[in-house]
ROBA-179971 format. One record per atom (N, C-alpha, C): residue in three letters; x, y, z. Coordinates in steps of 0.05 Angstrom, whole numbers, plus 5000, padded with zeros to 4 digits. Example, Ala and Ser with C-alpha at 12.3 -4.5 7.8 and 13.67 -1.06 7.14 Angstrom:
BEGIN
ALA526448865156ALA524649105156ALA526449345156SER525749555142SER527349795143SER525850015157
This chain:
BEGIN
UNK234119615991UNK235919715970UNK235320015965UNK237420165959UNK237020435951UNK236020445922UNK235020675914UNK234220715886UNK236620675868UNK238820785875UNK241320755859UNK241920455855UNK241720295876UNK242220005874UNK240319885854UNK237719955855UNK235719835838UNK236219915808UNK236820165804UNK237320255777UNK239820135765UNK241920125781UNK244520015771UNK244219715767UNK242819575784UNK242319285781UNK240819235755UNK238919405749UNK237319365725UNK238919415699UNK240419635698UNK241619715673UNK244619665671UNK246019665693UNK248919615692UNK250419805673UNK252519715661UNK254119875642UNK253619765613UNK251819575610UNK251119465584UNK248119475580UNK246919695586UNK244019715586UNK242819665558UNK244319745537UNK243319695510UNK242919395505UNK244919245513UNK244718955509UNK242518835527UNK242318925551UNK240418815570UNK237518865561UNK236919115552UNK234219175544UNK233419035519UNK235319015500UNK234718875475UNK234318575480UNK235918455497UNK235618175504UNK233018125518UNK232218305536UNK229718285550UNK227418285531UNK227418465512UNK225218485492UNK225118235474UNK227418155464UNK227517935444UNK226917665458UNK227917625482UNK227717365494UNK225317335514UNK224217555523UNK222017545542UNK219517695533UNK219717955533UNK217318125529UNK216118075501UNK217718045481UNK216718015453UNK217617755441UNK218017555457UNK219117295448UNK217317165427UNK214717225426UNK212917105407UNK213017245379UNK214317475378UNK214417625352UNK216517505334UNK215917455309UNK217717315291UNK219417495274UNK218917755272UNK220617935257UNK220418215269UNK222118395258UNK222318655271UNK219818835267UNK218318795246UNK215818945243UNK213918865265UNK213618615270UNK211818515291UNK212818605318UNK215518615322UNK216618695347UNK215918995353UNK216319165332UNK215519445336UNK212619475343UNK210919345328UNK208019365332UNK207319255360UNK208519035368UNK208018925394UNK208919115416UNK211219235413UNK212219425433UNK210419665435UNK209519775413UNK207720005413UNK205119935428UNK204119705423UNK201619615437UNK202119585467UNK204319475475UNK204919445503UNK205319715517UNK206519895503UNK206920165514UNK204320305519UNK202320265502UNK199720375506UNK198420255531UNK198819995535UNK197819865559UNK199119975584UNK201720015584UNK203220125607UNK202420415612UNK201920555590UNK201020835593UNK198420855609UNK196520685601UNK193920685615UNK194220585644UNK196020405649UNK196320295675UNK197920465694UNK200020605684UNK201920745702UNK202121045699UNK201521155675UNK202121435670UNK200221615684UNK201221805699UNK199622005713UNK199722285699UNK202122345688UNK202522605676UNK205022595659UNK205122735637UNK207522755620UNK207623025607UNK210023105601UNK210423355586UNK213223335572UNK213623495552UNK216123495538UNK216423755522UNK218923825516UNK219524055499UNK222524045492UNK223424245478UNK226224265472UNK227024565470UNK229524615477UNK230624885476UNK233324875461UNK234525105459UNK237125115444UNK239224945458UNK240724795442UNK242624605453UNK245024735466UNK246324595484UNK248724685497UNK251124565483UNK251124305479UNK253224175464UNK252324085436UNK249724065432UNK248623975406UNK246724185396UNK244924085377UNK243024275365UNK240824355384UNK239624165397UNK237424225415UNK237724055440UNK236724175462UNK236624035488UNK233723965493UNK233123705491UNK230423605494UNK229923495522UNK227523515532UNK226823395557UNK224023265555UNK223823025567UNK221322885569UNK220922805598UNK218622865610UNK218122815638UNK215622635641UNK215822435658UNK213622245661UNK213222185691UNK210822255700UNK210022185728UNK208421925727UNK209221735744UNK208121465742UNK207321355769UNK205421165768UNK204921015792UNK207320845799UNK207720795825UNK209820615833UNK209320335824UNK211320155823UNK210919885814UNK208919735832UNK207519545820UNK205519395834UNK206719145848UNK209219085842UNK210618865855UNK213418965863UNK215018785873UNK217718855881UNK219718815859UNK218818755835UNK220618705812UNK221318975799UNK223219115810UNK223919375800UNK225319365773UNK226719155767UNK228119135741UNK226019135719UNK224018965720UNK221918965699UNK220519235698UNK219919345721UNK218519605722UNK220219825708UNK222819835714UNK224520035702UNK224819995672UNK224919745663UNK225019685635UNK222419785621UNK220119715633UNK217619795621UNK217320095620UNK217920225642UNK217420515643UNK219320675625UNK221820585623UNK223720725605UNK222920675576UNK221920435570UNK221020385543UNK218520555537UNK216820585556UNK214520765553UNK215421045546UNK217521145560UNK218621405555UNK219821425527UNK221321225519UNK222621215493UNK220521235471UNK218521065472UNK216421055452UNK214821315452UNK214221425476UNK212721675478UNK214221905464UNK216921885464UNK218422095451UNK218522075421UNK217421865410UNK217421835381UNK214921965368UNK215322095346UNK213022195331UNK211521965318UNK208922005312UNK207321795300UNK208621705274UNK209521895258UNK210821825233UNK213321655236UNK214821715258UNK217221565263UNK216521275271UNK214421245287UNK213620975294UNK212720815269UNK211220945252UNK210220815228UNK212620735210UNK214520905207UNK216820845190UNK218520615201UNK218920615227UNK220420405240UNK219020135236UNK216420125240UNK214919875237UNK214919785208UNK214519965189UNK214419895161UNK217019785151UNK219219895162UNK221919815153UNK223019575168UNK221619495189UNK222719285206UNK223319025193UNK221418925178UNK221718665165UNK223918665144UNK224218885131UNK226218905109UNK229018965120UNK229219145139UNK231819245147UNK232719135175UNK231118975188UNK231918865214UNK232919085233UNK231219275238UNK232019525251UNK231219545281UNK230219325293UNK229119345320UNK231219415340UNK233719365335UNK235819435354UNK235919735360UNK234819895342UNK234720185346UNK233220265371UNK231520085381UNK230020145406UNK231820185430UNK234320075429UNK236120095451UNK237920345450UNK237520515430UNK239320745427UNK239520935450UNK237320955466UNK237321135489UNK238421015514UNK239420765512UNK240320625536UNK243420605538UNK244820745521UNK247720735522UNK248720855549UNK250320705564UNK251320805589UNK254320865586UNK255021115590UNK257821205586UNK259121265613UNK257721385632UNK259021485656UNK257721395682UNK256021195680UNK255021075705UNK252821225718UNK252621195745UNK250321285760UNK251221455784UNK249621655790UNK250221835813UNK247621885828UNK247721845855UNK245521925872UNK245522225877UNK243222345877UNK242922635880UNK240822695901UNK241222915915UNK239023015931UNK237023165914UNK234723215925UNK232623365910UNK233823625900UNK235123765917UNK236324025910UNK238324005888UNK239923795889UNK242123765869UNK240923715841UNK238923535838UNK237923485811UNK236323715801UNK234823855818UNK233424095809UNK235424315801UNK237624345815UNK239624535808UNK240924465781UNK241324205776UNK242424125750UNK240624205727UNK238024155730UNK236124215709UNK235924525705UNK235824665727UNK235624955726UNK238225075713UNK240524955720UNK243025045708UNK243124995678UNK241924775669UNK241824725640UNK240124925626UNK237824995638UNK236125195626UNK237625465624UNK238925545645UNK240425795644UNK242625795623UNK244125575622UNK246325555603UNK245325555574UNK243125415570UNK241925415543UNK241025695535UNK239725835554UNK238726105548UNK241126295541UNK243326265556UNK245626435550UNK246726375523UNK246826115515UNK247826045489UNK245926145467UNK243426135472UNK241426225452UNK241726525447UNK242326675468UNK242626965465UNK245127035449UNK247126865450UNK249626925436UNK249426825407UNK248126605402UNK248026485375UNK245126415368UNK243526625363UNK240626585360UNK239826475333UNK241626475313UNK240826375287UNK239126575272UNK238126495249UNK236626685233UNK233826585225UNK233026345234UNK230526235226UNK228226345242UNK226326485229UNK223926595244UNK222326365257UNK222126135244UNK220625915255UNK221825825281UNK224525795281UNK225925705305UNK225525905328UNK225626165321UNK225326375342UNK222526355354UNK220526305337UNK217826285347UNK217526035366UNK218925815358UNK218825575375UNK220225635402UNK222525765401UNK223925825426UNK222326015444UNK220826195432UNK219126375447UNK217126225463UNK216226005453UNK214325825467UNK215725625485UNK218025525475UNK219225295489UNK220725365515UNK222025595515UNK223425675540UNK221525705563UNK219225845560UNK217325855583UNK216225575590UNK215825405569UNK214825145575UNK216824975590UNK219324995583UNK221424845598UNK221524945627UNK221425205630UNK221325315658UNK218925225673UNK216625205660UNK214125115672UNK214324825682UNK215724665665UNK216124385673UNK217824365698UNK219924525699UNK221624525723UNK220124625748UNK218524825744UNK216924925767UNK214924715777UNK213724575758UNK211924355765UNK213324145782UNK215724065773UNK217223865788UNK217923965815UNK218824215818UNK219624315844UNK217224325863UNK214924395852UNK212524415870UNK211424145877UNK211623945859UNK210323685862UNK212023495878UNK214723525877UNK216523335890UNK217823465914UNK217423335937UNK218723435962UNK220923245970UNK220223055987UNK222222855995UNK222522645974UNK224922575966UNK225222375944UNK228122265945UNK228322045930UNK230921935922UNK231322005892UNK233622085884UNK234122155856UNK236722035847UNK236721925822UNK239121805810UNK239321905782UNK241821975774UNK242322055746UNK243921835733UNK243121755709UNK244721575692UNK246021735670UNK248621725669UNK250221875650UNK250622165659UNK252422305645UNK252822585652UNK252922745626UNK252723005629UNK252423185605UNK255123215591UNK254923275565UNK257223325549UNK257723135526UNK256122925525UNK256322725503UNK253722695488UNK253722485471UNK251322435455UNK249322255469UNK250022135492UNK248221945504UNK245922085518UNK243721935520UNK241322035535UNK241922045564UNK241022255577UNK241322285606UNK238622205618UNK238622025638UNK236221945651UNK236322025681UNK234122145690UNK233722175719UNK231521995728UNK232021855750UNK230021675763UNK229521795790UNK227021865796UNK226222005820UNK223921865834UNK224321775858UNK222321625873UNK221421785897UNK218821815900UNK217621935923UNK216021715938UNK214621795959UNK213121595975UNK210721495960UNK209721645940UNK207221555927UNK207321555896UNK209621615884UNK209721605855UNK212621595846UNK213021575820UNK215621545808UNK215821725784UNK218121855781UNK218622035759UNK220921935742UNK220621955716UNK222721915696UNK223122165681UNK225622245678UNK226322485662UNK228422405643UNK227922425617UNK229922365597UNK230722625583UNK233322655579UNK234422895566UNK236522825546UNK236522975524UNK238522925503UNK239523185492UNK242123205488UNK243323445478UNK245323375456UNK244623185439UNK246523085419UNK246523255394UNK248523205378UNK248723345352UNK246723245333
């Protein structure tokens, strides 16, 4: 199977429902309420981090369609079995939880039992425009193009906050550094994009090389 086949088989066009059903009925079936589900998921993500994570980085720059364009990159060991669906579920959940601040995790867990909020975990899985296979050059060009477009927007509408300007002074070089790292580290690969730019949904890149796997999550929502 191609990587596109594996990703599409795992997530389909109803990925929110699939990931939530997987968590409630399989991964966290022993948890009796949403507080315990959040705590159980956070614990599992720490286990997956130790088992699979090789490198990660994240930052955000000025938004193109929304307030900020964020990126999270995760270099991972390849799956230890042929069950790519479970692997993709676990690794994307690892990325989702890694993107949460500690305070956000605490708030979600504390509110779980009262507000039944665990369904929020599936918010990054909304599929609007399907899946596209890309060459290495195509997905690197997409990322580089977003950086360029963001920088052009930032020059035209820089805002007035000194704090934001200081953050952008740090974040634009960091974003560029992440892209340079990817270009240097990844040679031959299969790449798949889930969703396309211009909406509120999270954009996922799945990139497989001969010896590791990359996940890239991007969001440019309002």
